[in-house]
PDB file of N, CA, C, O and CB in Angstrom:
ATOM      1  N   MET A   1     -11.100  -6.636   6.879  1.00  0.00           N
ATOM      2  CA  MET A   1     -10.483  -7.168   5.536  1.00  0.00           C
ATOM      3  C   MET A   1      -9.543  -6.120   5.052  1.00  0.00           C
ATOM      4  O   MET A   1      -8.442  -6.325   4.542  1.00  0.00           O
ATOM      5  CB  MET A   1     -11.611  -7.475   4.368  1.00  0.00           C
ATOM      6  N   LEU A   2     -10.268  -4.658   5.335  1.00  0.00           N
ATOM      7  CA  LEU A   2      -8.990  -3.623   4.803  1.00  0.00           C
ATOM      8  C   LEU A   2      -7.774  -3.698   5.611  1.00  0.00           C
ATOM      9  O   LEU A   2      -6.640  -3.603   5.141  1.00  0.00           O
ATOM     10  CB  LEU A   2      -9.385  -2.016   4.853  1.00  0.00           C
ATOM     11  N   LYS A   3      -8.063  -3.875   6.876  1.00  0.00           N
ATOM     12  CA  LYS A   3      -6.732  -3.965   7.726  1.00  0.00           C
ATOM     13  C   LYS A   3      -5.839  -4.856   7.079  1.00  0.00           C
ATOM     14  O   LYS A   3      -4.718  -4.533   6.686  1.00  0.00           O
ATOM     15  CB  LYS A   3      -6.932  -4.477   9.202  1.00  0.00           C
ATOM     16  N   LEU A   4      -6.443  -6.190   6.954  1.00  0.00           N
ATOM     17  CA  LEU A   4      -5.450  -7.188   6.531  1.00  0.00           C
ATOM     18  C   LEU A   4      -4.849  -6.727   5.149  1.00  0.00           C
ATOM     19  O   LEU A   4      -3.634  -6.733   4.950  1.00  0.00           O
ATOM     20  CB  LEU A   4      -6.128  -8.655   6.422  1.00  0.00           C
ATOM     21  N   ARG A   5      -5.717  -6.351   4.259  1.00  0.00           N
ATOM     22  CA  ARG A   5      -4.905  -5.645   3.006  1.00  0.00           C
ATOM     23  C   ARG A   5      -3.826  -4.890   3.391  1.00  0.00           C
ATOM     24  O   ARG A   5      -2.723  -5.266   2.995  1.00  0.00           O
ATOM     25  CB  ARG A   5      -5.738  -4.682   2.172  1.00  0.00           C
ATOM     26  N   MET A   6      -3.905  -3.827   4.132  1.00  0.00           N
ATOM     27  CA  MET A   6      -3.009  -2.726   4.267  1.00  0.00           C
ATOM     28  C   MET A   6      -1.742  -3.631   5.161  1.00  0.00           C
ATOM     29  O   MET A   6      -0.590  -3.508   4.746  1.00  0.00           O
ATOM     30  CB  MET A   6      -3.831  -1.245   5.146  1.00  0.00           C
ATOM     31  N   GLU A   7      -1.962  -4.383   6.189  1.00  0.00           N
ATOM     32  CA  GLU A   7      -0.887  -5.468   6.736  1.00  0.00           C
ATOM     33  C   GLU A   7      -0.006  -5.856   5.537  1.00  0.00           C
ATOM     34  O   GLU A   7       1.198  -5.610   5.468  1.00  0.00           O
ATOM     35  CB  GLU A   7      -1.634  -6.905   7.381  1.00  0.00           C
ATOM     36  N   GLU A   8      -0.646  -6.415   4.711  1.00  0.00           N
ATOM     37  CA  GLU A   8       0.148  -7.110   3.670  1.00  0.00           C
ATOM     38  C   GLU A   8       0.734  -6.158   2.815  1.00  0.00           C
ATOM     39  O   GLU A   8       1.864  -6.528   2.497  1.00  0.00           O
ATOM     40  CB  GLU A   8      -0.640  -8.061   2.864  1.00  0.00           C
ATOM     41  N   ALA A   9       0.364  -4.900   2.232  1.00  0.00           N
ATOM     42  CA  ALA A   9       0.834  -3.791   1.819  1.00  0.00           C
ATOM     43  C   ALA A   9       1.802  -3.414   2.507  1.00  0.00           C
ATOM     44  O   ALA A   9       2.773  -3.176   1.789  1.00  0.00           O
ATOM     45  CB  ALA A   9       0.042  -2.943   1.734  1.00  0.00           C
ATOM     46  N   MET A  10       2.010  -3.229   3.706  1.00  0.00           N
ATOM     47  CA  MET A  10       3.035  -2.642   4.429  1.00  0.00           C
ATOM     48  C   MET A  10       4.320  -3.711   4.171  1.00  0.00           C
ATOM     49  O   MET A  10       5.441  -3.358   3.806  1.00  0.00           O
ATOM     50  CB  MET A  10       2.561  -2.425   6.058  1.00  0.00           C
ATOM     51  N   ASN A  11       3.879  -5.147   4.455  1.00  0.00           N
ATOM     52  CA  ASN A  11       5.269  -6.245   4.462  1.00  0.00           C
ATOM     53  C   ASN A  11       5.448  -6.088   2.918  1.00  0.00           C
ATOM     54  O   ASN A  11       6.654  -5.873   2.799  1.00  0.00           O
ATOM     55  CB  ASN A  11       4.974  -8.203   5.058  1.00  0.00           C
ATOM     56  N   ARG A  12       4.982  -6.083   1.880  1.00  0.00           N
ATOM     57  CA  ARG A  12       5.314  -6.148   0.598  1.00  0.00           C
ATOM     58  C   ARG A  12       6.122  -4.645   0.459  1.00  0.00           C
ATOM     59  O   ARG A  12       7.264  -4.729   0.008  1.00  0.00           O
ATOM     60  CB  ARG A  12       3.937  -6.420  -0.377  1.00  0.00           C
ATOM     61  N   LEU A  13       5.785  -3.715   0.697  1.00  0.00           N
ATOM     62  CA  LEU A  13       6.489  -2.272   0.690  1.00  0.00           C
ATOM     63  C   LEU A  13       7.789  -2.523   1.348  1.00  0.00           C
ATOM     64  O   LEU A  13       8.679  -1.945   0.725  1.00  0.00           O
ATOM     65  CB  LEU A  13       5.633  -1.041   1.526  1.00  0.00           C
ATOM     66  N   ARG A  14       8.259  -3.214   2.445  1.00  0.00           N
ATOM     67  CA  ARG A  14       9.057  -3.444   3.173  1.00  0.00           C
ATOM     68  C   ARG A  14      10.109  -4.426   2.230  1.00  0.00           C
ATOM     69  O   ARG A  14      11.321  -4.215   2.261  1.00  0.00           O
ATOM     70  CB  ARG A  14       8.397  -3.929   4.413  1.00  0.00           C
ATOM     71  N   ARG A  15       9.574  -5.416   1.469  1.00  0.00           N
ATOM     72  CA  ARG A  15      10.448  -6.524   1.063  1.00  0.00           C
ATOM     73  C   ARG A  15      10.538  -6.504  -0.332  1.00  0.00           C
ATOM     74  O   ARG A  15      11.539  -6.959  -0.887  1.00  0.00           O
ATOM     75  CB  ARG A  15       9.989  -7.852   1.518  1.00  0.00           C
ATOM     76  N   SER A  16       9.575  -6.012  -0.981  1.00  0.00           N
ATOM     77  CA  SER A  16       9.514  -6.087  -2.561  1.00  0.00           C
ATOM     78  C   SER A  16       9.870  -4.649  -3.083  1.00  0.00           C
ATOM     79  O   SER A  16       9.700  -3.547  -2.563  1.00  0.00           O
ATOM     80  CB  SER A  16       7.940  -6.561  -3.140  1.00  0.00           C
ATOM     81  N   GLU A  17      10.417  -5.025  -4.278  1.00  0.00           N
ATOM     82  CA  GLU A  17      10.946  -3.648  -5.182  1.00  0.00           C
ATOM     83  C   GLU A  17       9.819  -3.490  -6.224  1.00  0.00           C
ATOM     84  O   GLU A  17       9.967  -2.619  -7.081  1.00  0.00           O
ATOM     85  CB  GLU A  17      12.610  -3.867  -6.086  1.00  0.00           C
ATOM     86  N   ALA A  18       8.495  -4.394  -6.232  1.00  0.00           N
ATOM     87  CA  ALA A  18       7.397  -3.947  -6.802  1.00  0.00           C
ATOM     88  C   ALA A  18       6.915  -2.412  -6.543  1.00  0.00           C
ATOM     89  O   ALA A  18       7.036  -1.902  -5.430  1.00  0.00           O
ATOM     90  CB  ALA A  18       6.457  -4.848  -6.410  1.00  0.00           C
ATOM     91  N   THR A  19       6.391  -1.754  -7.591  1.00  0.00           N
ATOM     92  CA  THR A  19       5.927  -0.322  -7.505  1.00  0.00           C
ATOM     93  C   THR A  19       4.814  -0.320  -6.841  1.00  0.00           C
ATOM     94  O   THR A  19       4.041  -1.279  -6.836  1.00  0.00           O
ATOM     95  CB  THR A  19       5.710   0.366  -8.745  1.00  0.00           C
ATOM     96  N   VAL A  20       4.640   0.677  -6.264  1.00  0.00           N
ATOM     97  CA  VAL A  20       3.103   0.734  -5.332  1.00  0.00           C
ATOM     98  C   VAL A  20       1.999   0.618  -6.040  1.00  0.00           C
ATOM     99  O   VAL A  20       1.029  -0.031  -5.648  1.00  0.00           O
ATOM    100  CB  VAL A  20       2.787   2.062  -4.562  1.00  0.00           C
ATOM    101  N   ALA A  21       2.057   1.287  -7.230  1.00  0.00           N
ATOM    102  CA  ALA A  21       0.787   1.001  -8.016  1.00  0.00           C
ATOM    103  C   ALA A  21       0.556  -0.460  -8.192  1.00  0.00           C
ATOM    104  O   ALA A  21      -0.553  -0.926  -7.927  1.00  0.00           O
ATOM    105  CB  ALA A  21       0.833   1.653  -9.411  1.00  0.00           C
ATOM    106  N   ARG A  22       1.472  -1.174  -8.596  1.00  0.00           N
ATOM    107  CA  ARG A  22       1.617  -3.089  -8.615  1.00  0.00           C
ATOM    108  C   ARG A  22       1.163  -3.648  -7.452  1.00  0.00           C
ATOM    109  O   ARG A  22       0.340  -4.558  -7.555  1.00  0.00           O
ATOM    110  CB  ARG A  22       3.249  -3.781  -8.700  1.00  0.00           C
ATOM    111  N   ILE A  23       1.601  -3.222  -6.135  1.00  0.00           N
ATOM    112  CA  ILE A  23       1.434  -3.462  -4.868  1.00  0.00           C
ATOM    113  C   ILE A  23      -0.365  -3.674  -5.006  1.00  0.00           C
ATOM    114  O   ILE A  23      -1.093  -4.653  -5.167  1.00  0.00           O
ATOM    115  CB  ILE A  23       2.137  -2.141  -3.841  1.00  0.00           C
ATOM    116  N   GLY A  24      -0.596  -2.180  -4.844  1.00  0.00           N
ATOM    117  CA  GLY A  24      -2.554  -1.872  -5.023  1.00  0.00           C
ATOM    118  C   GLY A  24      -3.215  -2.753  -5.701  1.00  0.00           C
ATOM    119  O   GLY A  24      -4.254  -3.305  -5.340  1.00  0.00           O
ATOM    120  N   GLU A  25      -2.575  -2.926  -6.804  1.00  0.00           N
ATOM    121  CA  GLU A  25      -3.456  -3.761  -7.912  1.00  0.00           C
ATOM    122  C   GLU A  25      -3.412  -5.114  -7.586  1.00  0.00           C
ATOM    123  O   GLU A  25      -4.356  -5.872  -7.809  1.00  0.00           O
ATOM    124  CB  GLU A  25      -2.949  -3.643  -9.434  1.00  0.00           C
ATOM    125  N   GLU A  26      -2.118  -5.539  -6.946  1.00  0.00           N
ATOM    126  CA  GLU A  26      -1.947  -7.193  -6.596  1.00  0.00           C
ATOM    127  C   GLU A  26      -2.986  -7.330  -5.678  1.00  0.00           C
ATOM    128  O   GLU A  26      -3.765  -8.271  -5.829  1.00  0.00           O
ATOM    129  CB  GLU A  26      -0.431  -7.756  -5.879  1.00  0.00           C
ATOM    130  N   LEU A  27      -3.149  -6.465  -4.648  1.00  0.00           N
ATOM    131  CA  LEU A  27      -4.142  -6.500  -3.025  1.00  0.00           C
ATOM    132  C   LEU A  27      -5.625  -6.283  -3.651  1.00  0.00           C
ATOM    133  O   LEU A  27      -6.566  -6.120  -2.875  1.00  0.00           O
ATOM    134  CB  LEU A  27      -3.713  -4.872  -1.609  1.00  0.00           C
ATOM    135  N   GLY A  28      -5.807  -6.282  -4.876  1.00  0.00           N
ATOM    136  CA  GLY A  28      -7.205  -5.685  -5.182  1.00  0.00           C
ATOM    137  C   GLY A  28      -7.916  -4.238  -5.498  1.00  0.00           C
ATOM    138  O   GLY A  28      -9.028  -3.956  -5.944  1.00  0.00           O
ATOM    139  N   PHE A  29      -6.943  -3.546  -5.132  1.00  0.00           N
ATOM    140  CA  PHE A  29      -7.586  -1.767  -5.617  1.00  0.00           C
ATOM    141  C   PHE A  29      -7.774  -1.732  -6.830  1.00  0.00           C
ATOM    142  O   PHE A  29      -7.192  -2.457  -7.636  1.00  0.00           O
ATOM    143  CB  PHE A  29      -6.603  -0.375  -5.419  1.00  0.00           C
ATOM    144  N   SER A  30      -8.589  -0.904  -7.094  1.00  0.00           N
ATOM    145  CA  SER A  30      -8.937  -0.711  -8.487  1.00  0.00           C
ATOM    146  C   SER A  30      -8.184   0.373  -9.167  1.00  0.00           C
ATOM    147  O   SER A  30      -8.209   0.538 -10.387  1.00  0.00           O
ATOM    148  CB  SER A  30     -10.344  -0.438  -8.606  1.00  0.00           C
ATOM    149  N   SER A  31      -7.577   1.036  -8.412  1.00  0.00           N
ATOM    150  CA  SER A  31      -6.648   2.229  -8.929  1.00  0.00           C
ATOM    151  C   SER A  31      -5.310   2.356  -7.957  1.00  0.00           C
ATOM    152  O   SER A  31      -5.258   1.791  -6.865  1.00  0.00           O
ATOM    153  CB  SER A  31      -7.556   3.766  -8.887  1.00  0.00           C
ATOM    154  N   SER A  32      -4.403   3.042  -8.409  1.00  0.00           N
ATOM    155  CA  SER A  32      -3.068   3.556  -7.737  1.00  0.00           C
ATOM    156  C   SER A  32      -3.895   4.445  -6.615  1.00  0.00           C
ATOM    157  O   SER A  32      -3.879   4.272  -5.396  1.00  0.00           O
ATOM    158  CB  SER A  32      -1.852   4.564  -8.901  1.00  0.00           C
ATOM    159  N   SER A  33      -4.487   5.260  -7.226  1.00  0.00           N
ATOM    160  CA  SER A  33      -5.161   6.447  -6.101  1.00  0.00           C
ATOM    161  C   SER A  33      -5.908   6.074  -5.155  1.00  0.00           C
ATOM    162  O   SER A  33      -5.807   6.495  -4.002  1.00  0.00           O
ATOM    163  CB  SER A  33      -6.039   7.441  -6.637  1.00  0.00           C
ATOM    164  N   GLN A  34      -6.927   5.052  -5.637  1.00  0.00           N
ATOM    165  CA  GLN A  34      -7.685   4.428  -3.964  1.00  0.00           C
ATOM    166  C   GLN A  34      -6.722   3.825  -3.441  1.00  0.00           C
ATOM    167  O   GLN A  34      -6.596   4.148  -2.260  1.00  0.00           O
ATOM    168  CB  GLN A  34      -9.033   3.230  -3.914  1.00  0.00           C
ATOM    169  N   PHE A  35      -5.924   3.032  -3.816  1.00  0.00           N
ATOM    170  CA  PHE A  35      -4.782   2.656  -2.643  1.00  0.00           C
ATOM    171  C   PHE A  35      -4.197   3.591  -2.015  1.00  0.00           C
ATOM    172  O   PHE A  35      -4.128   3.613  -0.786  1.00  0.00           O
ATOM    173  CB  PHE A  35      -3.672   1.955  -3.067  1.00  0.00           C
ATOM    174  N   HIS A  36      -3.753   4.391  -2.703  1.00  0.00           N
ATOM    175  CA  HIS A  36      -2.865   5.773  -1.780  1.00  0.00           C
ATOM    176  C   HIS A  36      -3.309   6.162  -0.746  1.00  0.00           C
ATOM    177  O   HIS A  36      -2.722   6.300   0.328  1.00  0.00           O
ATOM    178  CB  HIS A  36      -2.744   7.122  -2.374  1.00  0.00           C
ATOM    179  N   ARG A  37      -4.919   6.466  -1.141  1.00  0.00           N
ATOM    180  CA  ARG A  37      -5.938   7.099  -0.208  1.00  0.00           C
ATOM    181  C   ARG A  37      -6.032   5.864   0.919  1.00  0.00           C
ATOM    182  O   ARG A  37      -5.672   6.090   2.075  1.00  0.00           O
ATOM    183  CB  ARG A  37      -7.553   7.508  -1.054  1.00  0.00           C
ATOM    184  N   ALA A  38      -6.398   4.903   0.633  1.00  0.00           N
ATOM    185  CA  ALA A  38      -6.668   3.663   1.762  1.00  0.00           C
ATOM    186  C   ALA A  38      -5.651   3.754   2.690  1.00  0.00           C
ATOM    187  O   ALA A  38      -5.832   3.960   3.890  1.00  0.00           O
ATOM    188  CB  ALA A  38      -6.639   2.095   1.181  1.00  0.00           C
ATOM    189  N   PHE A  39      -4.251   3.555   1.982  1.00  0.00           N
ATOM    190  CA  PHE A  39      -3.255   3.491   2.990  1.00  0.00           C
ATOM    191  C   PHE A  39      -2.826   4.905   3.680  1.00  0.00           C
ATOM    192  O   PHE A  39      -2.488   4.976   4.862  1.00  0.00           O
ATOM    193  CB  PHE A  39      -2.064   2.838   2.351  1.00  0.00           C
ATOM    194  N   LEU A  40      -2.873   5.879   2.910  1.00  0.00           N
ATOM    195  CA  LEU A  40      -3.054   7.045   3.760  1.00  0.00           C
ATOM    196  C   LEU A  40      -3.835   7.499   5.107  1.00  0.00           C
ATOM    197  O   LEU A  40      -3.478   8.217   6.041  1.00  0.00           O
ATOM    198  CB  LEU A  40      -3.425   7.708   3.031  1.00  0.00           C
ATOM    199  N   LYS A  41      -5.009   6.820   4.852  1.00  0.00           N
ATOM    200  CA  LYS A  41      -6.176   6.819   5.772  1.00  0.00           C
ATOM    201  C   LYS A  41      -5.655   6.029   7.066  1.00  0.00           C
ATOM    202  O   LYS A  41      -5.629   6.497   8.205  1.00  0.00           O
ATOM    203  CB  LYS A  41      -7.544   6.086   5.056  1.00  0.00           C
ATOM    204  N   MET A  42      -5.174   4.529   6.617  1.00  0.00           N
ATOM    205  CA  MET A  42      -4.923   3.723   7.654  1.00  0.00           C
ATOM    206  C   MET A  42      -3.616   3.996   8.525  1.00  0.00           C
ATOM    207  O   MET A  42      -3.565   3.843   9.745  1.00  0.00           O
ATOM    208  CB  MET A  42      -4.915   2.455   7.119  1.00  0.00           C
ATOM    209  N   THR A  43      -2.526   4.440   7.684  1.00  0.00           N
ATOM    210  CA  THR A  43      -1.259   4.578   8.513  1.00  0.00           C
ATOM    211  C   THR A  43      -0.809   6.011   8.696  1.00  0.00           C
ATOM    212  O   THR A  43       0.068   6.345   9.494  1.00  0.00           O
ATOM    213  CB  THR A  43      -0.105   3.799   7.863  1.00  0.00           C
ATOM    214  N   GLY A  44      -1.439   6.794   7.941  1.00  0.00           N
ATOM    215  CA  GLY A  44      -1.038   8.479   8.355  1.00  0.00           C
ATOM    216  C   GLY A  44       0.083   8.630   7.375  1.00  0.00           C
ATOM    217  O   GLY A  44       0.717   9.670   7.551  1.00  0.00           O
ATOM    218  N   MET A  45       0.506   7.868   6.378  1.00  0.00           N
ATOM    219  CA  MET A  45       1.675   8.325   5.517  1.00  0.00           C
ATOM    220  C   MET A  45       1.709   7.558   4.252  1.00  0.00           C
ATOM    221  O   MET A  45       1.510   6.349   4.366  1.00  0.00           O
ATOM    222  CB  MET A  45       3.043   8.153   6.244  1.00  0.00           C
ATOM    223  N   THR A  46       1.917   8.016   3.100  1.00  0.00           N
ATOM    224  CA  THR A  46       2.042   7.634   2.081  1.00  0.00           C
ATOM    225  C   THR A  46       2.663   6.436   1.916  1.00  0.00           C
ATOM    226  O   THR A  46       3.580   6.283   2.723  1.00  0.00           O
ATOM    227  CB  THR A  46       2.453   8.420   1.541  1.00  0.00           C
ATOM    228  N   PRO A  47       2.453   5.282   0.958  1.00  0.00           N
ATOM    229  CA  PRO A  47       2.867   4.151   0.485  1.00  0.00           C
ATOM    230  C   PRO A  47       4.194   4.360   0.104  1.00  0.00           C
ATOM    231  O   PRO A  47       5.003   3.490   0.426  1.00  0.00           O
ATOM    232  CB  PRO A  47       2.075   3.670  -0.502  1.00  0.00           C
ATOM    233  N   GLN A  48       4.675   5.565  -0.662  1.00  0.00           N
ATOM    234  CA  GLN A  48       6.078   5.736  -0.800  1.00  0.00           C
ATOM    235  C   GLN A  48       7.024   6.333   0.106  1.00  0.00           C
ATOM    236  O   GLN A  48       8.242   6.157   0.076  1.00  0.00           O
ATOM    237  CB  GLN A  48       6.225   6.327  -1.761  1.00  0.00           C
ATOM    238  N   ALA A  49       6.233   7.218   1.102  1.00  0.00           N
ATOM    239  CA  ALA A  49       6.771   7.538   2.558  1.00  0.00           C
ATOM    240  C   ALA A  49       7.178   6.555   3.332  1.00  0.00           C
ATOM    241  O   ALA A  49       8.274   6.487   3.889  1.00  0.00           O
ATOM    242  CB  ALA A  49       5.880   8.150   3.350  1.00  0.00           C
ATOM    243  N   PHE A  50       6.081   5.584   3.392  1.00  0.00           N
ATOM    244  CA  PHE A  50       6.432   4.165   4.253  1.00  0.00           C
ATOM    245  C   PHE A  50       7.716   3.276   3.969  1.00  0.00           C
ATOM    246  O   PHE A  50       8.622   2.764   4.626  1.00  0.00           O
ATOM    247  CB  PHE A  50       5.255   3.137   4.016  1.00  0.00           C
ATOM    248  N   ARG A  51       7.298   3.367   2.582  1.00  0.00           N
ATOM    249  CA  ARG A  51       8.749   2.536   1.925  1.00  0.00           C
ATOM    250  C   ARG A  51       9.998   3.058   2.196  1.00  0.00           C
ATOM    251  O   ARG A  51      10.958   2.304   2.358  1.00  0.00           O
ATOM    252  CB  ARG A  51       8.831   2.489   0.358  1.00  0.00           C
ATOM    253  N   MET A  52      10.099   4.243   2.264  1.00  0.00           N
ATOM    254  CA  MET A  52      11.447   5.161   2.479  1.00  0.00           C
ATOM    255  C   MET A  52      12.115   5.073   4.072  1.00  0.00           C
ATOM    256  O   MET A  52      13.314   5.150   4.340  1.00  0.00           O
ATOM    257  CB  MET A  52      10.989   6.898   2.165  1.00  0.00           C
ATOM    258  N   GLN A  53      11.131   4.915   4.915  1.00  0.00           N
ATOM    259  CA  GLN A  53      11.422   5.035   6.274  1.00  0.00           C
ATOM    260  C   GLN A  53      12.436   3.991   6.682  1.00  0.00           C
ATOM    261  O   GLN A  53      12.826   3.931   7.848  1.00  0.00           O
ATOM    262  CB  GLN A  53      10.183   4.933   7.073  1.00  0.00           C
TER     263      GLN A  53
END
């Protein structure tokens, strides 16, 4: 389930201008820091770094 949420997060980070915190909230994370940690663990980079690449 977490893998699916991270795939959706990556899609949204690529195509949406929503904030990282907003994307994490929409995907069911209880805080932006929880989303940040999970994203970093799964991808090896922060959501913001992923968006900027």
